[in-house]
C-alpha positions as CSV (number, residue, x, y, z in Angstrom):
1,X,6.1,0.7,-3.9
2,X,4.4,4.1,-3.1
3,X,1.1,5.2,-1.6
4,X,-0.1,6.2,-5.0
5,X,0.6,2.8,-6.4
6,X,-1.3,1.2,-3.5
7,X,-4.4,3.4,-4.0
8,X,-4.3,2.9,-7.8
9,X,-4.1,-0.9,-7.5
10,X,-0.7,-1.0,-9.2
11,X,1.3,-2.5,-6.4
12,X,1.1,-6.1,-7.8
13,X,-0.7,-7.6,-4.8
14,X,-3.1,-10.6,-4.8
15,X,-6.6,-9.8,-3.7
16,X,-6.7,-11.6,-0.3
17,X,-4.4,-11.5,2.8
18,X,-3.5,-14.7,4.7
19,X,-5.4,-13.3,7.8
20,X,-8.7,-11.5,7.9
21,X,-9.8,-11.8,4.2
22,X,-13.2,-12.2,2.7
23,X,-12.8,-16.0,3.3
24,X,-11.5,-15.8,6.9
25,X,-13.7,-14.7,9.8
26,X,-11.4,-15.8,12.6
27,X,-10.9,-12.9,15.0
28,X,-8.1,-10.7,13.8
29,X,-7.2,-7.1,14.4
30,X,-6.6,-4.6,11.5
31,X,-2.9,-4.7,12.4
32,X,-2.7,-8.5,12.2
33,X,-4.5,-8.5,8.9
34,X,-2.2,-5.9,7.4
35,X,1.0,-7.4,8.8
36,X,0.0,-10.8,7.2
37,X,0.5,-9.2,3.8
38,X,4.2,-9.8,4.3
39,X,3.5,-13.5,4.1
40,X,1.9,-13.2,0.7
41,X,3.4,-13.3,-2.8
42,X,3.2,-10.5,-5.4
43,X,1.3,-11.5,-8.5
44,X,3.1,-8.9,-10.7
45,X,6.2,-6.7,-10.6
46,X,5.3,-3.4,-8.9
47,X,3.6,-1.0,-11.3
48,X,3.5,-3.7,-14.1
49,X,-0.3,-3.4,-14.6
50,X,-3.6,-2.6,-12.9
51,X,-4.8,-5.4,-10.7
52,X,-7.6,-4.8,-8.2
53,X,-6.6,-5.7,-4.6
54,X,-8.0,-5.0,-1.2
55,X,-4.5,-5.3,0.2
56,X,-3.2,-2.1,-1.3
57,X,-6.0,-0.1,0.2
58,X,-5.7,-1.7,3.6
59,X,-1.9,-1.2,3.6
60,X,-2.3,2.5,2.7
61,X,-4.9,2.9,5.5
62,X,-2.5,1.3,8.0
63,X,0.3,3.6,6.9
64,X,-2.0,6.5,7.5
65,X,-2.9,5.1,11.0
66,X,0.8,4.9,11.9
67,X,1.5,8.3,10.6
68,X,-1.5,9.9,12.4
69,X,-0.8,8.1,15.7
70,X,-4.5,7.3,16.2
71,X,-6.8,4.5,15.0
72,X,-7.8,4.7,11.4
73,X,-11.5,4.9,12.2
74,X,-10.9,7.9,14.4
75,X,-8.8,9.7,11.9
76,X,-11.4,9.2,9.1
77,X,-14.1,10.4,11.5
78,X,-12.2,13.6,12.3
79,X,-10.9,14.4,8.8
80,X,-13.7,13.2,6.5
81,X,-16.9,12.1,8.2
82,X,-17.4,15.0,10.7
83,X,-16.6,17.8,8.2
84,X,-19.0,16.2,5.7
85,X,-21.7,15.9,8.3
86,X,-21.8,12.1,7.9
87,X,-23.0,11.5,11.5
88,X,-24.4,8.0,10.8
89,X,-21.3,6.6,9.3
90,X,-18.5,4.8,11.1
91,X,-15.6,2.4,10.8
92,X,-15.5,1.7,14.5
93,X,-16.8,-1.9,15.0
94,X,-17.5,-1.5,18.7
95,X,-19.9,1.3,17.8
96,X,-21.4,-0.7,15.0
97,X,-22.0,-3.7,17.2
98,X,-23.8,-1.5,19.8
99,X,-26.1,-0.1,17.1
100,X,-29.4,-2.0,17.0
101,X,-31.0,0.0,14.2
102,X,-28.8,-1.2,11.4
103,X,-29.2,-3.5,8.4
104,X,-28.1,-7.1,8.7
105,X,-26.4,-8.8,5.8
106,X,-28.0,-11.8,4.1
107,X,-26.6,-14.5,2.0
108,X,-28.2,-17.2,-0.2
109,X,-30.5,-19.5,1.7
110,X,-28.4,-22.6,0.9
111,X,-25.4,-21.1,2.6
112,X,-25.1,-22.3,6.2
113,X,-23.7,-19.6,8.6
114,X,-24.6,-21.0,12.1
115,X,-23.1,-18.1,14.0
116,X,-24.4,-15.4,11.8
117,X,-22.5,-13.2,9.3
118,X,-19.4,-11.5,11.0
119,X,-19.6,-7.8,11.7
120,X,-16.1,-6.9,12.8
121,X,-14.1,-7.7,9.7
122,X,-10.5,-6.4,9.8
123,X,-10.5,-5.0,6.2
124,X,-11.3,-1.5,7.6
125,X,-9.9,0.6,4.8
126,X,-10.9,-1.6,1.9
127,X,-14.5,-2.3,3.0
128,X,-15.3,-1.6,6.7
129,X,-17.6,1.4,6.4
130,X,-21.2,1.2,7.8
131,X,-23.3,4.1,6.5
132,X,-26.8,5.0,5.2
133,X,-28.2,6.6,2.1
134,X,-28.4,10.1,3.4
135,X,-24.8,10.2,4.5
136,X,-23.7,8.7,1.2
137,X,-25.6,11.5,-0.6
138,X,-23.4,14.0,1.2
139,X,-20.3,12.1,0.2
140,X,-21.4,12.2,-3.5
141,X,-22.1,15.9,-3.2
142,X,-18.6,16.4,-1.8
143,X,-17.1,14.8,-5.0
144,X,-19.6,16.4,-7.4
145,X,-18.9,19.9,-6.0
146,X,-15.1,19.5,-6.3
147,X,-14.4,19.1,-2.6
148,X,-16.9,21.6,-1.3
149,X,-19.9,21.0,0.9
150,X,-22.3,23.6,2.3
151,X,-20.1,26.2,0.7
152,X,-16.9,25.2,2.5
153,X,-13.9,23.8,0.7
154,X,-13.1,20.5,2.7
155,X,-10.4,19.3,0.3
156,X,-8.4,21.4,-2.1
157,X,-9.9,21.3,-5.6
158,X,-6.6,20.3,-7.2
159,X,-6.5,17.2,-4.9
160,X,-10.0,16.3,-5.9
161,X,-9.0,16.6,-9.5
162,X,-6.1,14.2,-8.8
163,X,-8.5,11.7,-7.2
164,X,-10.7,11.9,-10.4
165,X,-7.7,11.4,-12.8
166,X,-6.7,8.0,-14.2
167,X,-3.4,6.9,-12.5
168,X,-0.5,5.5,-14.5
169,X,-2.5,5.3,-17.7
170,X,-1.6,3.1,-20.5
171,X,-0.8,4.7,-23.9
172,X,-3.9,6.6,-25.1
173,X,-6.0,5.4,-22.1
174,X,-8.5,8.0,-20.9
175,X,-10.8,5.8,-18.8
176,X,-9.9,3.6,-15.9
177,X,-9.0,3.5,-12.3
178,X,-8.2,6.8,-10.5
179,X,-7.6,7.0,-6.8
180,X,-10.2,4.7,-5.3
181,X,-12.7,5.6,-8.1
182,X,-13.3,4.3,-11.6
183,X,-13.7,6.8,-14.4
184,X,-15.7,6.2,-17.6
185,X,-17.0,8.4,-20.4
186,X,-20.3,8.9,-22.1
187,X,-21.1,11.4,-24.8
188,X,-19.2,14.6,-23.9
189,X,-19.0,14.0,-20.2
190,X,-17.6,11.5,-17.7
191,X,-18.8,9.6,-14.6
192,X,-17.1,8.2,-11.5
193,X,-18.2,5.0,-10.0
194,X,-17.3,2.2,-7.6
195,X,-19.0,-0.8,-6.1
196,X,-18.3,-3.6,-3.7
197,X,-19.8,-6.6,-1.9
198,X,-19.3,-9.1,0.8
199,X,-20.6,-10.4,4.1
200,X,-24.2,-10.2,2.9
201,X,-24.0,-6.7,1.3
202,X,-23.7,-5.2,-2.2
203,X,-23.2,-1.5,-2.7
204,X,-22.5,0.9,-5.6
205,X,-22.1,4.6,-6.2
206,X,-22.2,6.5,-9.5
207,X,-21.8,10.2,-10.0
208,X,-21.7,12.6,-13.0
209,X,-19.9,15.7,-11.7
210,X,-20.5,17.9,-14.7
211,X,-24.2,17.0,-14.8
212,X,-24.6,17.2,-11.0
213,X,-26.1,13.7,-10.9
214,X,-25.4,11.0,-8.3
215,X,-26.9,7.6,-7.4
216,X,-26.1,5.3,-4.5
217,X,-27.4,1.8,-3.9
218,X,-27.0,0.0,-0.5
219,X,-28.5,-3.5,-0.4
220,X,-28.2,-6.1,2.3
221,X,-28.3,-9.3,0.2
222,X,-25.6,-11.0,-1.8
223,X,-28.2,-11.9,-4.4
224,X,-29.3,-8.3,-5.1
225,X,-29.9,-7.5,-8.8
226,X,-29.6,-3.8,-8.1
227,X,-26.1,-2.6,-8.9
228,X,-24.1,0.2,-10.5
229,X,-23.9,-1.3,-13.9
230,X,-27.6,-1.4,-14.5
231,X,-28.1,2.1,-13.1
232,X,-25.3,3.4,-15.4
233,X,-26.8,1.7,-18.4
234,X,-30.2,3.6,-17.8
235,X,-28.6,7.0,-17.1
236,X,-26.1,6.7,-20.0
237,X,-28.9,5.8,-22.5
238,X,-30.7,9.0,-21.5
239,X,-27.4,11.1,-21.7
240,X,-26.6,9.7,-25.2
241,X,-30.1,10.4,-26.4
242,X,-29.8,14.1,-25.3
243,X,-26.1,14.8,-26.1
244,X,-25.3,12.4,-28.9
245,X,-22.9,9.4,-29.1
246,X,-19.5,9.2,-27.5
247,X,-16.7,10.7,-29.6
248,X,-14.1,8.4,-31.1
249,X,-10.4,8.9,-31.0
250,X,-8.4,8.9,-34.3
251,X,-8.3,5.5,-35.9
252,X,-4.9,5.5,-37.5
253,X,-1.4,5.7,-36.2
254,X,1.0,8.5,-37.2
255,X,3.1,6.9,-40.0
256,X,6.3,8.8,-38.9
257,X,6.0,7.1,-35.4
258,X,4.8,3.6,-36.3
259,X,5.9,1.4,-39.1
260,X,4.2,-1.7,-40.3
261,X,5.8,-5.1,-39.4
262,X,5.2,-8.5,-40.9
263,X,3.5,-11.1,-38.6
264,X,6.2,-13.6,-39.5
265,X,8.8,-11.3,-37.9
266,X,10.5,-13.1,-34.9
267,X,9.4,-10.3,-32.6
268,X,5.8,-11.1,-33.4
269,X,6.3,-14.8,-33.2
270,X,7.5,-14.5,-29.6
271,X,4.1,-13.1,-28.4
272,X,2.0,-15.7,-30.2
273,X,0.1,-18.1,-27.9
274,X,-2.9,-18.5,-25.6
275,X,-3.7,-15.7,-23.1
276,X,-6.4,-15.7,-20.4
277,X,-10.2,-15.6,-21.0
278,X,-9.7,-17.9,-24.1
279,X,-7.8,-15.2,-26.0
280,X,-5.3,-16.4,-28.6
281,X,-2.8,-14.6,-30.9
282,X,-1.8,-16.6,-34.0
283,X,-3.0,-17.8,-37.3
284,X,-6.5,-19.0,-38.3
285,X,-7.1,-20.3,-41.8
286,X,-3.7,-18.7,-42.8
287,X,-4.8,-15.3,-41.5
288,X,-2.9,-13.7,-38.6
289,X,-5.1,-12.2,-35.9
290,X,-6.5,-12.5,-32.4
291,X,-9.3,-14.7,-31.2
292,X,-11.4,-13.2,-28.4
293,X,-13.6,-16.1,-27.4
294,X,-15.4,-17.3,-30.5
295,X,-14.7,-14.1,-32.4
296,X,-11.6,-13.7,-34.6
297,X,-10.1,-10.4,-35.6
298,X,-7.3,-9.9,-38.2
299,X,-4.3,-8.1,-36.6
300,X,-2.2,-5.4,-38.3
301,X,1.1,-5.1,-36.5
302,X,3.2,-2.0,-36.1
303,X,6.5,-1.2,-34.4
304,X,7.2,2.1,-32.6
305,X,9.5,3.4,-29.9
306,X,7.2,1.8,-27.3
307,X,7.4,-1.6,-28.9
308,X,4.9,-3.7,-30.8
309,X,1.4,-2.5,-31.4
310,X,-1.5,-4.2,-33.1
311,X,-4.8,-2.8,-34.4
312,X,-8.0,-4.9,-34.6
313,X,-11.6,-4.1,-35.5
314,X,-12.7,-0.5,-36.0
315,X,-11.8,0.9,-32.6
316,X,-9.3,-1.3,-30.8
317,X,-5.6,-1.5,-30.5
318,X,-3.3,-4.0,-28.7
319,X,-0.1,-3.4,-26.7
320,X,2.3,-5.7,-25.0
321,X,3.8,-5.5,-21.5
322,X,7.4,-6.6,-21.0
323,X,8.2,-10.3,-20.7
324,X,8.3,-11.9,-17.2
325,X,10.8,-14.6,-16.4
326,X,11.5,-15.0,-20.1
327,X,7.9,-15.6,-21.0
328,X,5.4,-13.1,-22.7
329,X,3.6,-11.1,-20.0
330,X,0.4,-9.2,-20.4
331,X,-1.4,-7.8,-23.4
332,X,-3.5,-4.6,-23.1
333,X,-6.4,-3.9,-25.4
334,X,-7.5,-0.3,-25.7
335,X,-11.0,0.6,-27.1
336,X,-10.8,4.0,-28.6
337,X,-14.6,4.7,-28.2
338,X,-14.6,4.1,-24.4
339,X,-11.0,4.9,-23.8
340,X,-10.9,1.9,-21.5
341,X,-8.3,-0.9,-21.2
342,X,-8.5,-4.7,-20.6
343,X,-5.6,-6.9,-19.5
344,X,-4.9,-10.5,-20.6
345,X,-2.1,-12.5,-19.0
346,X,-0.1,-14.9,-21.1
347,X,-1.0,-18.6,-20.4
348,X,1.0,-20.8,-22.7
349,X,2.9,-20.7,-26.1
350,X,1.5,-21.4,-29.5
351,X,1.1,-25.1,-30.1
352,X,4.0,-25.1,-32.6
353,X,6.3,-23.7,-29.9
354,X,5.0,-25.4,-26.8
355,X,7.0,-28.0,-24.9
356,X,5.8,-30.6,-22.4
357,X,6.4,-30.1,-18.7
358,X,8.5,-32.1,-16.3
359,X,5.5,-34.1,-14.8
360,X,7.3,-34.8,-11.5
361,X,6.3,-38.0,-9.6
362,X,5.9,-36.1,-6.3
363,X,3.1,-34.0,-7.8
364,X,0.8,-37.0,-7.7
365,X,0.0,-36.4,-4.0
366,X,-1.4,-32.9,-4.8
367,X,-3.9,-34.1,-7.4
368,X,-7.6,-34.0,-6.6
369,X,-10.5,-31.7,-5.9
370,X,-10.5,-29.1,-3.1
371,X,-13.1,-26.9,-1.5
372,X,-12.1,-23.3,-0.5
373,X,-13.1,-22.6,3.0
374,X,-15.2,-19.4,3.4
375,X,-15.5,-17.9,6.9
376,X,-14.0,-21.2,8.2
377,X,-17.4,-22.9,7.8
378,X,-18.9,-23.2,4.4
379,X,-17.4,-24.6,1.2
380,X,-16.7,-21.9,-1.4
381,X,-15.5,-22.3,-4.9
382,X,-13.9,-25.6,-6.0
383,X,-10.2,-26.0,-6.9
384,X,-9.3,-29.0,-9.2
385,X,-5.6,-29.9,-9.4
386,X,-4.6,-32.1,-12.2
387,X,-1.7,-32.8,-14.7
388,X,-1.9,-31.9,-18.4
389,X,0.9,-31.9,-21.0
390,X,3.3,-32.6,-18.1
391,X,2.3,-29.5,-16.2
392,X,0.4,-29.2,-12.9
393,X,-2.9,-27.4,-13.6
394,X,-5.2,-25.4,-11.3
395,X,-8.8,-25.5,-12.7
396,X,-7.2,-26.1,-16.1
397,X,-4.7,-23.3,-15.9
398,X,-1.1,-24.2,-16.3
399,X,1.2,-23.7,-13.3
400,X,5.0,-23.4,-12.9
401,X,6.8,-24.7,-9.8
402,X,8.9,-22.0,-8.1
403,X,9.9,-24.0,-5.0
404,X,9.1,-27.6,-4.2
405,X,5.4,-27.6,-3.5
406,X,4.9,-23.9,-4.4
407,X,3.3,-23.2,-7.8
408,X,2.2,-20.1,-9.6
409,X,-0.4,-20.1,-12.4
410,X,-0.3,-17.9,-15.5
411,X,-1.7,-14.8,-13.8
412,X,0.7,-14.9,-10.8
413,X,-1.6,-16.5,-8.2
414,X,0.0,-19.0,-5.9
415,X,-0.9,-22.6,-5.1
416,X,1.0,-23.7,-2.0
417,X,1.2,-27.3,-0.7
418,X,4.1,-26.7,1.6
419,X,2.1,-26.3,4.9
420,X,-0.1,-28.5,6.9
421,X,-3.1,-27.0,5.1
422,X,-2.7,-26.2,1.4
423,X,-3.7,-22.7,0.2
424,X,-4.7,-21.0,-3.1
425,X,-4.5,-17.2,-3.2
426,X,-4.0,-17.3,0.6
427,X,-7.3,-19.2,1.0
428,X,-7.3,-22.5,2.8
429,X,-8.1,-25.6,0.9
430,X,-9.8,-28.8,2.1
431,X,-9.3,-31.9,0.0
432,X,-12.4,-33.7,-1.0
433,X,-12.3,-37.5,-0.6
């Protein structure tokens, strides 16, 4: 596991740490939060696939703090904020709490937060920055001008280019996650973007370096309808009207590299089944294809040096990650027009190959509905544990028992009944009577 993997969300972590997560406002230091990562489980093998996680960013920040020998907030101030002139930006929570002229986060009116929304959250690297719109304009200028601000090169241009490049791309992928920034394309240019939310705030930033355009939104409500996606839609429409539609990659494979393969081949049968988001590979009305929700697309299968590949629709292709624990792993869809990828984890085999689970008697005590505790006070999302086809299920998703009382669902998230308080994804559960 490397720093680059951490910053590219390829380390395989789950999203929340046992201590100091989005669901936990008990007082924890940045160090306690990061060290608790060791008590969590990996969802995927390292560098198996992209999977967004705050933990990788926080761990990278902690490593930087140890290497620098000073608190992370102080290092960021010296190396980034001061040179960019971001004088109203800080990661120092003591300074934040002393500042009276700052926005207060707001959550939905039905949410009861008797002590107020916490300010000193320990996820400093992943989301602990307090700033304003003028300072963020300087930060966007820094990226748009390739590491320069006020005529001074703050960061080498080749390092900025590295930050703006997709990391560990899938085959033929051109859009995706870079180093702490997403990259997408429109017409003949690209744009970088990222957003986030929590503790009563929603933010976004979008920039088009080649067009010298940047937009930032900072809102102090978790119900805000102003976000990066809507802004990008408006700007991208204008860009396409001026410069024309996005170019499309070649639609056919090179015949000398890929050969057609029959869907009845055993190698194809092994990947048939149900994947996440109601995605299914198999036959419908005697036609082989993939169902994406209610839409069905015929699949043409090929075999190359990098394994099985499928083509669907006019612009999309399908690739397959290695098996995990003897079961199909993740499929990756690439859209040639956007150059972007989507991932779908394997859920269960095709009906013709499926086998019932063990339905152990001791699982009965786990069954029921649970509320996820958020900030130790309010009930968050619900978790329903049941048994179907002999398998323990978590909100309908099939789980596999790894150790007595410890289960993992199809996408690697853990459901743990071994402690005094059960947890799901490191979030405490309270059983509803």
